[in-house]
C-alpha positions in Angstrom: 14.4 -40.0 30.0 11.3 -37.9 30.3 8.6 -38.6 27.8 7.1 -35.8 25.8 4.0 -37.6 24.7 2.2 -38.5 27.9 -1.6 -39.0 27.8 -3.8 -37.2 30.4 -3.8 -40.1 32.8 0.0 -40.4 32.8 0.4 -36.7 33.1 -1.9 -36.4 36.1 -0.5 -39.4 37.9 3.0 -38.3 37.4 2.2 -34.9 39.0 0.3 -36.6 41.9 3.4 -38.7 42.6 5.4 -35.4 42.8 7.1 -36.0 39.5 7.6 -33.8 36.4 5.4 -34.7 33.5 5.8 -33.6 29.9 3.9 -30.3 30.5 1.7 -28.6 33.0 -1.3 -30.8 33.8 -4.5 -28.6 33.6 -7.9 -29.6 34.7 -10.9 -28.3 36.7 -12.7 -29.2 39.9 -16.4 -30.2 39.9 -18.1 -29.2 36.7 -21.4 -27.6 37.7 -24.5 -28.7 35.8 -25.6 -25.1 35.7 -22.5 -24.1 33.8 -22.7 -27.0 31.3 -26.4 -26.2 30.6 -26.1 -22.4 30.5 -22.9 -22.0 28.5 -22.2 -25.3 26.9 -25.6 -26.5 25.5 -25.8 -29.2 28.1 -22.8 -31.2 27.0 -21.5 -34.0 29.2 -18.4 -33.6 31.4 -16.4 -35.9 29.1 -17.4 -33.7 26.2 -16.3 -30.6 28.2 -12.8 -32.0 28.7 -12.6 -33.0 25.0 -13.8 -29.6 23.9 -11.0 -27.7 25.6 -8.3 -30.3 25.6 -8.0 -30.3 29.4 -6.9 -33.3 31.4 -10.1 -35.2 32.4 -11.2 -36.1 35.9 -14.2 -38.4 36.2 -16.0 -38.2 39.6 -17.6 -41.4 40.8 -19.8 -42.0 43.9 -21.0 -45.6 44.0 -22.3 -46.9 47.3 -24.2 -49.9 48.5 -26.2 -50.8 51.5 -24.9 -53.3 54.1 -27.6 -56.0 53.8 -26.0 -57.9 56.7 -27.1 -55.1 59.0 -30.6 -54.7 57.5 -29.9 -51.7 55.2 -31.6 -51.3 51.8 -32.3 -48.8 49.1 -35.3 -46.5 49.4 -36.2 -44.7 46.2 -38.2 -41.4 46.0 -40.1 -41.4 42.8 -39.4 -38.8 40.2 -42.0 -36.0 40.5 -42.4 -36.4 44.2 -41.0 -33.9 46.7 -37.3 -34.6 46.8 -37.8 -37.2 44.1 -35.5 -38.8 41.6 -33.0 -40.0 44.2 -32.5 -43.0 46.4 -31.2 -43.3 49.9 -29.7 -46.1 51.9 -32.1 -46.7 54.8 -33.2 -49.3 57.2 -36.3 -50.1 59.3 -34.6 -48.0 62.1 -33.7 -45.1 59.8 -36.6 -44.2 57.6 -36.5 -41.0 55.5 -39.6 -39.0 54.6 -39.6 -35.9 52.5 -42.0 -33.0 52.2 -42.1 -29.5 50.6 -41.3 -26.4 52.6 -43.7 -23.9 51.2 -42.6 -20.9 53.3 -39.2 -20.7 51.6 -38.3 -18.2 48.9 -36.3 -21.0 47.1 -37.3 -24.6 46.4 -36.9 -26.4 49.7 -37.2 -29.9 50.9 -37.6 -31.2 54.5 -36.0 -34.6 55.3 -37.6 -36.2 58.3 -35.7 -39.2 59.7 -37.6 -41.6 61.9 -35.7 -43.8 64.4 -36.9 -45.9 67.3 -35.5 -43.4 69.8 -36.6 -40.1 68.2 -36.7 -38.1 65.0 -34.2 -35.9 63.2 -34.9 -33.4 60.5 -33.0 -31.4 57.9 -34.0 -28.8 55.3 -32.2 -28.3 52.0 -32.8 -25.3 49.7 -31.8 -25.2 46.1 -31.5 -22.8 43.2 -30.6 -23.4 39.5 -26.9 -23.2 40.6 -26.5 -25.0 43.9 -28.0 -26.7 47.0 -27.3 -25.7 50.6 -28.4 -26.6 54.1 -31.1 -24.3 55.5 -31.8 -26.3 58.7 -29.1 -28.4 60.3 -29.8 -32.0 61.2 -28.4 -31.9 64.7 -30.3 -29.4 66.8 -29.7 -30.9 70.3 -26.3 -32.3 71.3 -27.9 -35.6 72.4 -29.0 -36.3 68.8 -25.5 -37.4 67.8 -26.4 -40.6 69.7 -29.1 -41.3 67.1 -26.6 -40.8 64.3 -24.2 -43.2 65.9 -26.8 -45.9 66.8 -29.0 -45.9 63.7 -27.6 -44.1 60.7 -26.7 -46.6 58.0 -22.9 -47.2 57.5 -22.7 -47.1 53.7 -20.2 -49.2 51.9 -18.3 -48.7 48.7 -19.7 -50.5 45.7 -16.3 -51.7 44.5 -17.6 -53.6 41.4 -19.4 -50.5 40.2 -16.3 -48.3 40.7 -14.2 -50.7 38.8 -16.6 -50.8 35.9 -16.3 -47.1 35.6 -12.5 -47.4 35.8 -12.6 -49.6 32.7 -14.9 -47.1 30.9 -12.5 -44.2 31.4 -9.2 -46.1 30.7 -6.7 -43.7 29.3 -8.9 -40.7 29.8 -7.5 -39.0 32.8 -8.1 -40.2 36.4 -11.0 -41.6 38.4 -11.7 -39.5 41.5 -13.9 -40.2 44.5 -14.2 -39.0 48.1 -14.5 -40.0 51.7 -18.3 -40.0 52.1 -20.2 -37.3 53.9 -23.5 -37.7 55.7 -25.8 -39.4 53.2 -28.4 -36.6 52.7 -26.0 -33.7 52.6 -22.5 -33.9 54.0 -18.8 -33.5 53.1 -15.6 -35.7 53.5 -13.8 -34.2 56.5 -14.9 -35.1 60.0 -14.9 -31.5 61.1 -16.5 -30.4 57.8 -19.3 -33.0 58.1 -19.9 -31.9 61.7 -20.1 -28.3 60.6 -22.7 -29.3 58.0 -24.8 -31.2 60.5 -24.6 -28.8 63.4 -23.6 -25.4 61.9 -20.1 -24.0 61.7 -20.7 -21.1 64.2 -22.3 -23.2 67.0 -19.7 -25.9 66.4 -16.8 -23.4 66.9 -18.5 -22.1 70.1 -18.8 -25.7 71.4 -15.1 -26.2 71.1 -14.8 -23.7 74.0 -18.0 -24.5 75.9 -18.1 -28.2 75.6 -15.0 -29.6 73.8 -15.7 -33.2 75.1 -19.0 -33.2 73.2 -17.2 -32.0 70.0 -14.6 -34.7 70.3 -17.4 -37.3 70.8 -19.2 -36.0 67.7 -16.0 -36.2 65.6 -15.3 -39.6 66.9 -18.7 -40.9 65.7 -18.2 -39.4 62.3 -14.6 -40.7 62.1 -15.7 -44.3 62.8 -18.3 -44.1 60.1 -15.9 -42.8 57.6 -13.2 -45.3 58.5 -15.6 -48.2 57.9 -16.5 -46.8 54.5 -12.9 -46.2 53.5 -12.0 -49.7 54.5 -14.7 -51.0 52.2 -13.0 -49.2 49.3 -10.2 -51.8 49.2 -9.8 -53.0 45.7 -11.6 -50.0 44.1 -9.7 -48.5 41.2 -9.8 -44.9 42.4 -6.8 -42.8 41.3 -7.6 -40.2 44.0 -10.1 -39.7 46.8 -10.9 -36.3 48.4 -10.9 -35.6 52.1 -11.3 -32.4 54.1 -13.4 -29.3 53.5 -13.4 -25.5 53.6 -14.7 -25.2 57.1 -11.3 -26.4 58.3 -9.5 -23.6 56.5 -7.6 -20.9 58.4 -10.1 -18.3 57.3 -12.7 -20.1 59.4 -10.8 -21.7 62.3 -7.5 -21.1 64.0 -4.4 -23.3 63.6 -4.9 -24.3 67.3 -8.5 -25.5 66.6 -7.2 -27.3 63.5 -4.6 -29.1 65.5 -7.0 -30.3 68.2 -10.3 -30.9 66.3 -9.3 -31.6 62.7 -5.9 -33.2 62.2 -6.2 -36.0 64.8 -9.4 -37.3 63.1 -8.8 -36.7 59.4 -5.2 -38.0 59.6 -6.5 -41.4 60.7 -8.7 -41.6 57.6 -5.8 -40.7 55.4 -3.8 -43.4 57.0 -6.6 -46.0 56.4 -6.8 -44.9 52.7 -3.0 -45.4 52.3 -3.3 -48.8 54.0 -5.5 -50.0 51.2 -3.5 -48.3 48.5 -5.5 -45.2 47.8 -4.1 -41.7 47.2 -5.7 -38.8 49.0 -6.1 -35.1 48.3 -6.9 -32.8 51.2 -9.3 -30.1 50.2 -9.2 -26.7 51.9 -11.0 -24.0 50.0 -10.1 -20.8 51.9 -7.1 -19.9 53.9 -4.2 -22.3 54.0 -1.0 -20.5 54.6 -1.2 -20.7 58.4 -1.8 -24.4 58.4 0.2 -25.6 55.3 2.6 -27.8 57.3 -0.2 -29.0 59.6 -2.0 -30.4 56.5 1.1 -31.8 55.0 1.9 -33.5 58.3 -1.4 -35.4 58.0 0.2 -37.3 55.1 -2.0 -36.6 52.0 -0.6 -37.2 48.6 -1.9 -33.9 47.4 -3.4 -30.6 48.7 -5.9 -28.2 47.2 -7.3 -25.6 46.4 -4.6 -22.9 47.1 -7.2 -20.1 46.8 -5.7 -16.7 46.1 -6.7 -13.6 48.3 -8.7 -12.2 45.4 -11.0 -15.2 45.7 -11.3 -15.1 49.5 -8.3 -17.3 50.4 -4.8 -16.3 51.4 -2.5 -18.3 49.2 0.9 -17.1 48.0 1.5 -19.9 45.5 5.3 -19.4 45.3 5.6 -19.4 49.1 3.4 -22.5 49.4 5.6 -24.3 46.8 8.7 -23.4 48.8 7.3 -24.6 52.0 5.5 -27.9 51.2 5.9 -28.4 47.4 8.5 -31.2 48.0 6.1 -33.1 50.2 2.8 -33.1 48.4 1.3 -32.4 44.9 -0.3 -29.0 44.8 -3.7 -28.7 42.9 -5.4 -25.4 42.1 -4.1 -21.9 42.5 -6.0 -20.3 39.6 -8.6 -17.5 40.2 -11.5 -18.5 38.1 -13.6 -15.5 39.2 -11.1 -12.9 37.8 -9.8 -14.8 34.9 -12.7 -16.8 33.5 -14.9 -13.7 33.3 -14.5 -10.0 32.7 -10.9 -9.9 31.5 -8.9 -10.3 28.3 -7.5 -13.5 26.8 -4.1 -12.1 27.4 -4.8 -11.6 31.1 -6.0 -15.2 31.4 -2.9 -16.5 29.7 -0.7 -14.4 31.9 -2.4 -15.8 35.0 -1.8 -19.3 33.9 1.8 -18.6 33.2 2.2 -17.0 36.7 0.8 -20.1 38.3 3.3 -22.2 36.4 6.2 -19.9 37.3 5.2 -19.9 41.0 4.4 -23.6 41.6 5.4 -25.6 38.5 9.2 -25.9 39.1 10.1 -29.6 39.3 6.6 -30.8 38.8 4.2 -31.9 41.5 1.7 -29.2 40.4 -1.7 -29.5 38.7 -3.2 -26.3 37.5 -6.9 -26.0 38.3 -9.5 -23.4 39.3 -9.7 -22.9 43.0 -12.9 -24.9 43.4 -15.9 -25.0 41.1 -17.4 -22.2 39.0 -20.9 -21.4 37.7 -20.4 -18.7 35.2 -17.5 -18.3 32.7 -16.5 -17.0 29.3 -15.9 -20.0 27.0 -13.1 -18.3 25.2 -11.3 -17.6 28.4 -11.5 -21.3 29.4 -10.1 -22.1 26.0 -7.2 -19.6 26.6 -6.6 -21.2 30.0 -6.3 -24.7 28.5 -4.2 -23.6 25.5 -1.7 -21.6 27.6 -1.3 -24.6 30.0 -0.4 -26.8 27.1 2.4 -24.4 26.3 3.8 -24.6 29.8 6.5 -27.3 29.0 9.1 -28.9 31.2 12.6 -28.8 29.8 
């Protein structure tokens, strides 16, 4: 008999397992500090979920250096350029930071010194976000430095499990396959795109595909080692993938050759140690729905609608792969968290439920993060979702 009094954790886990919970689970992706500070008086993420009655997700990233291979923490003092953070480094992988004064935005250069040469990367930032202004890999031979000297970070299982105890009963604990330490993302192709640039990476799939495969192999091996070190960590879900693998960026043929073979191995390794995986594809998905599902993730996201730059037909996606994976996302936060009426927001929630909620296995969420939003529309989003009941 189906329970009608599930807590958020039970509700989210039931949907992730493809089941039908008491009502439509509703949550959000990453909560941006800019939004919390600008619109919510700087409240915490936990307070945000409590405020709106959404199903909480706690994001955790706890890593540790591998002391057996000579790695250690290097802290950049607060107030210094790039300060207030710490990196896992070694004597053969030293990180130095400096200010880039010519940039219109705040910009930091990261110079990495290795015994066989140097690497550099520039990040720019605004009050809303951080992005790559200068890619790390500028010459194809530099991937050899990454393979030989970049620290292979490990999961701090004890720290993760302490966080799991702290959030017991309050939604789920979510992590990710690690990206490159200074700035990267979970998927092998996605990480390569960050480090080399998406346009030149696509061109190299035609000009020098062997090099692209070698680059992806290096990144895959690093990620596999880290995922293996997650064994015993009490994550409820870890994220993989990335938007540069979407069908609005690359073709299904490129996905089949350069994405699926590498990312599917990481999903298999996560399953081996008992972890659930969500594959994140912000952008086009319809042309590669089955290809992603064939990789074996437990869930897929973000099912971005055309109005937000994606191509998702939520009802069609449900019909095609909804019995194979949990679907997360589908809601247009740009149209329905700003500049519309409460009624329109409620109608959009109900449409998502009608399109993808049948039988369960669906978690309503904005299609990726948001920076600006009308608080009353978020309240309407959450309230309408609570009224989407399963009979």
